[in-house]
C-alpha positions as CSV (number, residue, x, y, z in Angstrom):
1,M,4.5,70.1,-104.3
2,F,2.1,71.2,-101.5
3,Y,1.9,67.8,-99.8
4,R,2.1,67.8,-96.0
5,K,2.0,64.9,-93.7
6,P,-1.2,64.5,-91.7
7,L,-1.3,66.2,-88.3
8,E,-1.0,62.9,-86.4
9,E,2.2,62.0,-88.2
10,R,3.7,65.4,-87.7
11,I,2.9,65.2,-84.0
12,A,4.4,61.7,-83.8
13,D,7.6,62.9,-85.5
14,R,7.9,65.8,-83.1
15,V,7.4,63.5,-80.0
16,A,9.9,61.0,-81.3
17,K,12.6,63.8,-81.5
18,R,12.1,64.8,-77.9
19,R,14.5,63.6,-75.3
20,P,13.1,61.2,-72.7
21,L,11.6,62.6,-69.5
22,E,13.8,62.8,-66.4
23,E,13.0,60.7,-63.4
24,G,10.9,62.6,-60.8
25,K,10.2,65.5,-63.1
26,T,6.4,66.2,-62.8
27,F,6.0,69.3,-64.9
28,E,7.8,69.6,-68.2
29,H,6.0,72.8,-69.0
30,G,7.2,75.9,-67.0
31,P,4.0,78.0,-67.2
32,A,1.9,75.1,-66.0
33,K,4.1,74.7,-63.0
34,F,3.8,78.5,-62.3
35,V,0.0,78.4,-62.5
36,F,-0.2,75.3,-60.3
37,V,2.1,76.8,-57.6
38,S,0.3,80.2,-57.8
39,L,-3.1,78.6,-57.3
40,L,-1.8,76.4,-54.4
41,V,-0.3,79.5,-52.6
42,A,-3.6,81.5,-53.2
43,V,-5.7,78.7,-51.7
44,V,-3.4,78.4,-48.6
45,L,-3.4,82.2,-48.1
46,M,-7.2,82.3,-48.4
47,H,-7.6,79.6,-45.7
48,V,-5.1,81.4,-43.4
49,V,-6.9,84.7,-43.8
50,G,-10.3,83.1,-43.3
51,V,-9.2,81.4,-40.1
52,A,-7.7,84.6,-38.8
53,I,-11.0,86.5,-39.5
54,V,-13.1,83.8,-37.8
55,M,-10.8,83.8,-34.8
56,A,-10.9,87.6,-34.6
57,F,-14.7,87.7,-34.3
58,T,-15.1,84.9,-31.8
């Protein structure tokens, strides 16, 4: 009555139901892509601002 499959089997069943990944698709999780792109943009902006500050004082 209260029997449930083990966690590993439930995960395996869920993965088996998914459609195959598309060729060239790196991120299948939208929020992960958003975080990655945001961090990339932040690092580039920090470098540009840092170079501008250094150039202004030399």
